N, C-alpha and C positions, 0 to 999 in steps of 0.2 A: 504494500500500500504506500509506503514511504517513497519508493522509487516512482511509482505512478503519480504521486502527488508532487514530485519534484524536490522532495526533502532530501533524498539521497541519490547518488549516482550508482548505476549497476556495478561499476568497478570498485565501489566501496566495500563490496562483500566478496568473500571467498568461501566456497563450500568444499568440504572434504568428504570423500566417500570411503567407508570402511574404518575399521579401528582394530587395535590390538589391545586386549585386556590383560593386565598383570595382577596377580594376587599374591598375598603373603610374602612380599619382599622380592618377588621375581625380577622386577625391573631394577631394583637396587643391585641385585646379584649380576644381572646382565651388564650393567654399567661397570661394576667392579671388575668383571672379566674382560672389559674392553669391547664388548659387542656394540655398545652405544656410547656416544660422547655427548653429554648435555652441553649446550652452548646458549649463551644469552644472545638475543637478536632483537633488533629494533622492529617496531610495528610496521613502518613503511617497507622495510625489506621483506618481511614475512608476507605482507599483503601485496607485494609487487605483482603487477600483471606478468604472467609467465609465458604467455603465447609469443612465440617467435623470439625468445631470448637466445643469445648466441651460445649459451651453455645452461644446463639445468640449474635451478635455483640453489640446490644443496651444494653445488660446487662453488657458487658465489659466496655462500655463507661460510664454507670452510676456508676459502681464501681470505675473508675478512678476519677469521680467527687467527690466521698466521701460524707460524711455527710448524710443528709436525702435522697438524690438520691441513694446512695449506699444501704441504708436500704430498700427503695422501691424496688430496683432490687432484693434484697434477698427475700423479701416477695413474689414478683411476680414469681420469679424463683422457690420457694418452692411449689407454686400452680401447677406447671407443672409436669405431670407424664411421659411425653415423653422425658425428658432430664436428669432424675435422674441417 
């Protein structure tokens, strides 16, 4: 209704499909084992329009993190032949 009324722009929203549920400390354990890396990220970056970006958003986020995460992004990006 807010979009139709002109109160919001359609690109002010992002919808996500699917989820993964963790119980009983499973996520903390996965982070401890290095399967996930929590990072802080600005709202504008997370809500950035992703259509036709030169690289996937998660690569951009890791590059902003710097250090080892930036290097991991570079290595993984180099493996892709659909984005070169």
